[in-house]
N, C-alpha and C positions, 0 to 999 in steps of 0.2 A: 381397471383397478391396479395400482402399483403393488408389487410384491414387497413384503416386509421381511427383513432379516430377523433371525432370532435375537441378535444383539439389539436391534431397534426396539423389539418388544420388551427386552430386559430393561433398557433405558426407561421406557415408559412406566413399567411396573415399579422400578426404583423411585421414580419421581412421584407417582401417586402414593406409594407407600410412605415416603418421607412426608408428604403433605398431610396425609391422614393422621400421622402421628403427632403433628404439631399441636392440635387442640389439647391433647393430653399433657404435652410439655407445658403449654400455656397455663393450665390449671395448677401446675405445681410451682410456678414462679411468680414473683411480683410483677405487676404490670405498671408500676410507677416508673416514669422515665428517670433515668440517671441524670444528675445535674451536669455531668460532663459530656453527655451524648450530643454529637454534632448533627443538627438537622439541616442539611444543605438544601437551600431553595434551588429548584431546577427550572430551566426554561425550555428544555429540549423534550419533544414528545408531548408537550402539553402547552396550551395557550391560556390556561387558567392561572392567574397570579397567585403565588403563595404555596404552590405544591412543593413538598419536600421529596427527597430522594426515595423515601420509603412509602410515600403516599401516592405515587404515580400509578396509573393503570398499567403502563408498560415499564419494563426493567430499564433503569438508567444508572450507570456507574458515574460517580463524580470523583475525579482525581485532581487534587489541588496543585496549583503551580509550584508550591513549595516542595511537594512530594516529587514532582517531575524533575526538579533540579538536584535531587539527591540520588541520581542513578549512575554515579561514576563520573569520570572525566569527559566522556563523550557528550556531545551536544545534539544528538539526533533525537528529535521528538518521537519519531516512530519507535525507536528502541526503548525510550523511557515509557511509552504507553504499553508496549508489549511486556515490559517487566512488571507492570501493575495489573493489567487486564488479561486473564487467561484466554479470553475469546479473540484477542488480537495476536497475530504472529508477524514477525518481521525477519524473514530470512535475508542473508547478505550475499547476493549473487556476485560472482567474479568471472572475468573473461566473458562477459555477456554484453559487450558493446555499450549502448546507452543505458541499459538497466543497471550497470555498475554505478552510474552517476545519479540516477533518479530511482532509488530503490523502493519497491512497492511493499506496502503492508496489507494484510488481509484480516477480515472480521468473519468469524464463524466458518472459516475454511472456504469462503466464496472468493470470487475474483476481486482484485484491488479496486476495480472501477464499479463494483456493486455496493460500495459504501459511499454515501454522500458526506462531504465535509463542509461544515458551515463555519463562518467566522462571525462571532457576535450574533449568531442566529441567521445570518444571511449567506447565500450560496457562495462558496469559493470556486475558483477556476481550476481546471485540471491542467496537467503538464502538457507541453507540446509533444512529449515523447510518447510513442506507442511501443510497448515491449514486443519485440518480434523474435527473440532468441529463445533458448531453452530454459530460461529462468521461470520461477513461479510467477504466475500472472501473465504468461505468454499471450499476447494479443490484446492486453488491456491498456487503456489510456486513463490514468488515475491522477487524483490530487497528490502532490508531493508534500507530505507532512513535514519534511525536513526543511521546507522554506520558512517555517515559523519557529523561531527559537523559543525554548521553554521560558526564558526570562520575561517574555512578553505576556505570559498567560497568568490569569488569576485562577482558572480551573479549566478542565476539559470534561465535558459530559459525553458519555458514550451511550447512545440509545440502542439497545440490543433488540430491535424489532423492526419489521418492515414498515416504512413510513413514506412511501411514494405518494399516497393520498394526501399527506400533510405537507410534504416538501418538494415533490416532483421527482424527476428522473434520478436514477442512480441509487436510491435508498432501499434497495432490495434486501441487503443484509442488515442495514441499520444506518445510523447517523452519528458522526463525530462532530461535536460543536466546540470550537476553540473560543473560549471566553477571555478577552483581553483584560489586562490590568486596568483598574479604574481608580485613580487617586489624585487628589489635589495637593498632597504634601507627602513628604518622606521620600525615601529612595534607597538604593543599595548598589553595591559594586562587588563583583565576584570574579576571582581568578582561579581557573581550573588548570591542573596539570596532571598528566598520567602517561603511562607507557606500558607496553606488554613485556612481560618477562616469562617466557614459556619454553617448555620442552615437549616435543611431539614426535610421533613415528609416522612415516609414510611407507608406501609399498617398497621403496628401495633403500630405506634406512632411517636413522634417527637424526633429529635436528634440535638445536637450541638457539633461540632467537630473543633478542631485545630490540624491539622496533615499535613502530606505530605511535611515536611520541605525539601527544595531544595537548594543545594549549589553547585556552579560550579566555577572553576577557568580556564580561557582560555586565550590564548595569541598567538601572531604571531610575526615573525621577518623576514625582508628581508635583505639578505646579498649578496654582490658581489661574483661571482664564477669565479675564475681565470681571474680577470680583467673585461672583458666585458660580463660575464655571470651573472646569478642570481640564487639564491636558496631561496625560501620562506618556512620557517618551521612554522607549527602551531600545537597547541595541546590543549587538554582539559581534565580536571579531574572533575568528577561530582559525587554527591551522592544525591539520591532522596529517602526519606523515603516513606513507603507505605501510601496509603489512605484507608479508610474503610467506605463504604456506605451500609453495610448490614443492614437488618431489625432486629428487636428483634426476638429472638427465641420464638416459642410457649411454653407455660408453660410445656407441656408434654415432651419437649426435655431437660428440666433442672432438676437436682436432687431435687431442692427445689420449683419447680413449679413457678419460677420467671416469671414476665411479662416484665422485663426490662433488660434482659441479652442478650448481643450480642455475639453470638458464631462464626459467620462467619467473613470473611474479603473480602469484595467486593470492588475493586478499583484498583488504579495503583499499580504496583509491587514495591518492594524495588529494587533500581538500584545503582550499583557502577561501574563506567567505566572510562577508560583512553584511550585517542585517540592521535595519533601522525601522522601528515601528512607532506609531502614535495612536492614542485613543483620546478623544476629546468630546466634551459636552458642555452646553451653555443654555441655562434657562432663558426663555423669552417671555413675552407678555402673555397673559391669558392662559397660564398653565401649559403653554407650548414650550418646546425646547428644540435645539438644534444639536446634531451630533455628527461626528466625522471620525473615521479611523482608517488606517491603512499601513502599508509597509513596503519596503523594497529590500531585495536580497541580491547581492552580486557574488557569484560563486565561480571559482576556477577549480577544476578537478582533472586528475590524470590517472587512468588505470592502464593495465597492460592487456595486450592481446596474447594469443598463443605465441610462444617463442619460436623463432626460426633457427634451425640448426645450420651449421656452417655449410653442410653439403645439401641444403635444401635446393630444389631445382630452380627456385626463383630468387636465389641469393646471388649477389655479385661479390665474389671473393675479394676482389681488389678494394672493395668498400668495407665489407664486414667479414674479415678473415676468420673470425670465431663465431659467426652467426650474429643474430640481432634479436632484440626484443622490441617489437612495435608498441608504441604507447598511444592510447586514444585519449585525447584531451577534450574537455568541453568548457565553454564559457557560458554560464547560465545567468540570465537576468530575469527576476520575477518581481512583478509589480501588483499591488492591491490598493484600491482607493474606494472608500465607501462614504456616503453622506446622506443625511435626511433630516426630516422634521417629524416630531411627535407631539400630539396634543389632542384635546377633546373638541368635538363639534357634533351637534345634533345627537347628543347622547352616545356617541361612538368615540373610542380612543383610536386615533389614526396614527399610522406610520407611513410616511411618504419617503421613498428611498431611491437612490441611484447608485450604481457601482460599476467599476471598470477593473478588469484584471488582464494581465498579459504575462506569458511565459515564453522566453526565447532561448533557444539552445543552439550554439554554434560549435561544430566539430572541427578538431584538428587531429592530424595523425603525425606523431613525432618519432624520430629515430627509426624510420622505415625506408622503403624504397619502392619504386615502380620498376620492376626488373626489365620490362620491355624497353625502357629508355637507357638501360645499361649505366655506364659511368656518368651519363648526362642527367640521370634522375635526380629529382629533389630528394632531400632527406626528411623535410617537414612539409606537410600539405594542409591547405585549407580544404576541408572535406564537405562543406555545405552546412545547412542549418534548418531548424524547424521553429515555427512560431505558432502560438495559439493566443487568441484574444477573445474576451467576453465582455459584453455590456448588458446591464440589466436596469430596467425601470420597474418599480413595484409600488403597489399601494395595498396596505393591510389595515383591517379594522377589527376591533373587538368591542362587543356590547353585551352586557347582561340582560337577559329577557326573563321577565316574571310570567311564567306560563302555568303556574299552579303546582309546580313540583316542590320537593322538599326545600330546595334553594333555587335562586335564579339560574336559568340556563345560560352558560357562557357560549355566546355565538362569536366565532371568528370567521372572517372571510377576506378574500383578497384576489388581486389580479397581478400578473407579471408579464413583461415583454422582454425577451432576451435575444441578443444577436451573438453569433459566434463566427470566428474566422480562423482558418488553418492555412499556413503558408509553408511550403517546402522550397528551399533554394539550393542551387547547384554549387558544387565546389569548383576549385581551379582544375584546369584540364588534366594535368598529370595525376590528380587524385583519383580519377575514374577511367581515363583513356588507356588504350594500348597503342604503343608506337607503331606506325605503319611498317609492315614487313617483319615484325618481330614475332617469334613463336613463344616468347616467355610471357609470364603472367602480367596482365595490365592492371592499373589501379594501384593505389597505396596498399602495401601488404599490411594485413591486420584489420583494416577497415577501408575498403574502397569508397571513395566519395560519391555523393549524389551527382548524377549527370543531368544535363538539361532536360532529358526525357522524364526525370523525376520531379522537376520543378512544377509547382502548382500554387494557385491562390483560390481558395473556395470559402464561401460563407453560407450561412443559413440563419433563419430566424424562427422563433416560436413564441406563442403567447399561451398563457394558462390562467385558470381561475379555480378557486377552491372554496369550500365551505367546511368548517370544522366546529362541531358542537361538543360540549361536555356538560354533564349535569348529574344530579342525584335524584333518583326516584324515592329513596328513603335515606335516612341517616347512614345506613350501612351500604346501600347499593349505589355505586357510581357507574356511569356509562359514558361512552364516547362514540361519535360517528363522524366520518370525514369522507369527502368526495372531491376529486380533482379532475379537471379536463384540460388537456394540452393539445395544441395543434402546431405541428412542425411543417416548415416550408418544403422539406425534402421527402419525408415518408408519410405524412398525414397525421391523424389525430389518435389520442389514447385517453381512456378514462380509467381511473383507479378509485377504489373505495376501501374503507376500513371500518370495522365495528369492534369495539372493545368494552370490557366490563370488569368491575371489581366489586367484591363483597367482603366487608369487614365484619367477621363474626364477633370480634371483640377488639379492644384497643391494641391487642398484641398480635392478632392473627387475621390474615386476609388471603383470599384467593383472587387471582386475576387472570385474564385471558384475552386473546384478540384473534381475529381473522382478517386478512387484508389481501388485496391484490397490489401488484407493483409492476414497474417497468423500468427499463434503462434504454435510453435512446442510443442508436449507433453513433459513436463519436465520429466527427469529421476526420480524425486521424485514421480510423479504421476504414473509412470509405475512400480516402484519397492518398494515403501514404503509399509510396512505392520505393523499392530499392532494387534496382536492376543493374546487373553487371553485364557488360558487353565484351565478348571474346571473339577472336579470330580463330576459326576452326577449319582445318583443311581435311576434306574427304575425297575419296576417289570415286568418281562417277564415270562408268564406261571406260575405265582405264586411264582417265584424265583427272589429275588433281584439281579440285575446285575449292577455293577459299571463300567462306561466307562469314558474315557477322552473326554470331549466335548470342542470344540474350538468355539470362536466367535470373531468378530472384522473385521478389514479392511484387505482384502486379495489382493495380487498382481494380476494384470490383467492376468498373465500367470499361476496362481495357479490352480490346478485341481478343487478346489472348485469354483472359479470364472468362469472357463471354463464351468463347469457343469451348471452354471446359465446363460450361454450365453455370457460371456465376450469375447471380441475380442481385438487384438492389437490396441492400440490407434493411431488415425490419427490426423493430424494437424487441429486446428481450422482455419477457413477461414472467410474472411470478405469482404464486399463491402462498401466503405465509400463515401458519397456525402457531399459536403460542398458548401455553397454560402454565401457571406457576403460583407460588405462594410466598407470603411475607410473614415472618415471625419476629417479634422484638419483645424484650423484657429486660428492664434495667439497662445495663451496658452491653447486652447481647442482641445481635440481630442475625437473621438468616433469610436469604432469598434463594428460591429454587425455581428455575424457569426452563421448561421443556419447549422445544420448537421443531417445526418441520417447514422447510422451504422448498417448494417445487418450482423449478425454473424451466421455461421452454424457450426455444429459439435463441439459446445462448450463442453469442458471436464468437467464433473461433478463427484462428489462422490455420488454413488447411496444411496438409502435408506437402512436401516438395514433390510435385507430380512430374514424372518423367523418369527419374532414376528407379532402379529396381529396389524393392523393399521385401523383407521376409514374408509379409502378409500379402504381397501383391504378386499375381501370376505374371508369367512372361507375356501372355496374351493381353493382359491389362496394360503392361508397360508399353508394348508395341502399339496398342490402340491410342494411348495418350500421345506418344511420339508422332503418330500419323496425323494427329490433330494439330500439334503445336510446331513441329519442325517446318512445315510450309510457311509458318509465320516468323521463321527465323529464331525460334526459341528452343533451348535444350531442356529446360525445366521451368516450372512455374508453381507458385502458390498464391492464394488470395484469401480474403476474409469471407466468411459465409455464416449464415444462420443454420440452425437445425439440431444443435446438441440439447438434450434434455437431461436434467439432473434432479435428484432429491437429496437434500441435506437434512439430517435429523440430529438432535443433540440435546444436551442439558447443560445449563450454566448453574453452578452452585457457588454462592458467596456467603461466607460466615465471618462475623466480626465480634470481638469481645473486648471491652474496655474495662480494666481493673485498676482502680486507684488503691494504693497501699501506702504505708509509712515509708516505704523504700522507693517511692516513685510510682509513676503510672505505667502500666503495661497495656499495650494495644496488640491484640492477636488478630491475625487475618488468615483465613484458609479459603482459597477460591479455586475452582476447577472448571474446565470446559471439556465436555465429552462429546465428540463430534464425528459423524459418519456421513460421507457423501457417496452416492452411487450414480453412475452414468446409466440412464434408462434408455437412451436412444442416441445414435450417432447419425450424422448426415448421410444420406444414401448416395448412390451414383447419380451425378447430376445430368449426364447425357446418355441417351439410350445406346449410342454407338460404341460405348465402352463396355466390355464384358464385366459382369458382376464379379467383384473382388472384395474380400472382407476388409472392412475398415479403410476403404479407398481414400476418403478425405481426412480421416482422423484415426491414426494408428494406435496400436497397443500402448506405446510409451506415453502418448499424450492422454489417452483415456485414464491410465493409472495415475498420471500426474494430477488429474482432477480428484481421483478417489483416495489416493494414498500418499500424496506429497506434502500434506500438512498433518501435524500430529493428531491422532484420534483422541489422545488424552494429554491435557496440559494442566498441571496443578501448581499453584503458587502459595506457599506458606510463609508468613513473615511475622516477626516480633519487633515492636518498637518499644523501647524502654526510655523513659524520660525522668530524670531526677535532678531538680533544680536546673543548673546550666549545662548538665551533661546529658547526652542522649546517645543511644546505640540502636542500630537497625541490623537485624539478621534476617536473611531471606533465602529460601531454598525453592528452586523451580524444577519441577520434573517435566521432561519432554518424552513422550512416546516416540518410538522409532518410526521413521518415515521411509518409504520405498523409493529408491532411485531406479526407475524402470527403463527398459530398453525395448525395442521392437522384437528382439529375440529374448525369451525368458531366461536363457542360459547366461545372459549378461547382467541380470538384475542383481542389485545388492541393496543393503539397508544402512541407515545412518546409525542405528542402535539407540537403545534407551539411555538417557543421561539425566542426572540431577546436578544442577549448578547451585553453588552456595556463594552468596554475596554478604559482605560485612562492611559496616561503616560506623565510625564513632565521631561525635560532634561535641564541641564545647563552645559556649558563649562567654567571651571575655567581656570585661567592662568596656564602655564607650562604643558598643555596637559591633565589636570585632568578633568574628567567628572562625573556627578552624575545624576542618573535617579531614579525616584520612580513611581510606577504605581499599578494599580489594573486591573485584568481581571475578567470578569463576575461581574461587579459592583453590580448589583441588585440580585445576588445569585440565578440565574435561575437553575432549574432542569427539566429533563423530567418527565413525569408521572411515578410514582413508580410501581413496579411489584405488581400486585394484590396478596392478601394473598392466594387466591385459587391456584395460580400457583407457590407459593414459598414453599420450603420444610419446615418441622417443625423447622429446624435450622435457617430459615430466611436468608440464605446465600446470595440470589440474591435480592439486594434492588432495582435495576433499570434495564431497558432494555439495553443490551450491543449494540444494534443497534443505540443508541442515537448518532446523527452525531457530537455532541460536547462533548461527554463524560458525566460524572455524578459526578464531584468533587466539583462544586460550586465555591465560590469566593476565589481568591488567591491574596494576597498582596505581592509586591516584591520591591527590590531595586537593583541598579546596580552601581558599582563604577569602573571607567575605567581610564586608563592612556595610552596616545599615544605619540609616539616620532618619 
């Protein structure tokens, strides 16, 4: 039996108390629907046609494409979703290698790869990147939401409930369904511009910046296709200049002992991208139709690594007399292509589909040096690449069955075959090598490239089948049941199930709940990614200097080094999800409250770096590890492993009220997520020859990153006012403080509580022209800065990257649009 904290019990009682009070509120208000109430039809979490957002058994948020394009000058979909849905968080890591370029989002405080992303209801492909540094989502390989621009979307549906039994692997936290625009006429064009204008304090002084200029041009057009069909084409081109929130360098890190020199660059990366998407459909004969959709994104990004001072041991003064700032650049290509046929046969509505997706990321390191090559070193390096590819064949069917219930039972079933491939390629020699005979550091400073030892090409396949039924026992009582079986070529099979129910006490009040099991298959990236640095180390053996090749880094699970330390083949993560909530609506008012508990076992984590001494690790443990790996030519090692167990509890509350008046329409929204995660078990010592040491594979900092690195409370309140052609949006978002933990508690610090205020005004001119101006983070809020004791002499890291809203400050923007 898992222990329950007092806070968890409090959350439960608050939820039950609020739900029990709803019937009394219902009796005091009209149950007649308001004429302006929007009843969005949803397709996520249910396969019954015609369900609205408030009629579903599971909680579903619907965020319109129009709303997503009103989030400022930035064009990151993940940021727009986080601004609207309290259960979604989007931190902005910096100086985190690849995570700066593929920034992960989280749902309900779980890992980024525990949320399944669909495009038009079909599985999307994950990124080639696996996050291996200290950013939130360390060890995850997730879908990159920012590969899909908001202009392509009609709406986004966020299912806040476990759904592996309905959709397969990854849906432990829930599902995000990106629904593309669908139109045969009309169109629009939008020009966005914005920049940051901010003042902030860091540990070594005050700063004032105007940077991060953002420009994007996006548009869409709907066209008829062969008469009665449609094709909607949308695209976006954008450029975002980098931001910099680094601290001042310490005087000892500058040639002239300056106290006002900024050497680092800590902030958003430079981004240039172009995206093109389409969505098409064409009726055929016999009520059958064909459809196709897909898109491509080409993106170039550049972020900074930690700055190198002029007197750094691996600097060549004749090349960089003032030190240097290595830049990590990526070229990312992302492809999506889907197609299929829909139609009736034998009393069943069929959907026969095929899809292909690919994500490729190539690294470069610029303005750097391989010190071991001295003046002959390159300054710019090709550092290798990562690729991920996915192909799916699927058949789905839906049929109503009259089995004597209140209404026909909706039976959905299907089967799917999927293949995946992961490729890692090496960079050019100087990006990873050390020059023979040199005692200086090898590889490109800032990001040593992948070596031939890292190169790999692996694939796997799986097939799955599911059955999903929904029905009504009475007019008031709805129920659902789903089961799914999947068989993977690498780790075996998995079965998941789900039971759900809803009871409508009246047209205005209902209770709903579900229990389900879920799973997430270990990603190929987690099984086969490696990042190994090779160094020449000279030691004295018997009075004689001996030089050896010593390796350190991330080793594959099946590498002899990992196996020697006890690594085993990865198994799927598994979960049990419980949810209980209520729905209340009356006139223009609606309220949903949903409590949840998610128990996850065998979570896949990236182990600690084994070999170096850590505060929680005894000298005997360190020596035992070194005795195992040093004969293999390794000085330190880490690898992916199962074994972490967590429990996440929380409540989602969403309230809306629409008020039409003589002075325009007012739309009020107040939504909050209250979330608590506890680590119940950490992986034990994997080999008996190593002395028992606390948190051997997973230390204090990483445990607390799971428990306290996302806000326990996030509340979003907004007001939209519309009067004729004028509209105004005001939004305030409260973020609870998160902990930035270290392995030594004396080094812990917090980001602090903050409330961000956003304002936007819009006006529609004649002939389809629109103008909007706004400001995000009006009062220029920042998290607590990184203490000077934790910052390098170069002052590179100005703020904690766990900050749930980033660390860029106030941004002003304008938007000019034309629709036809």
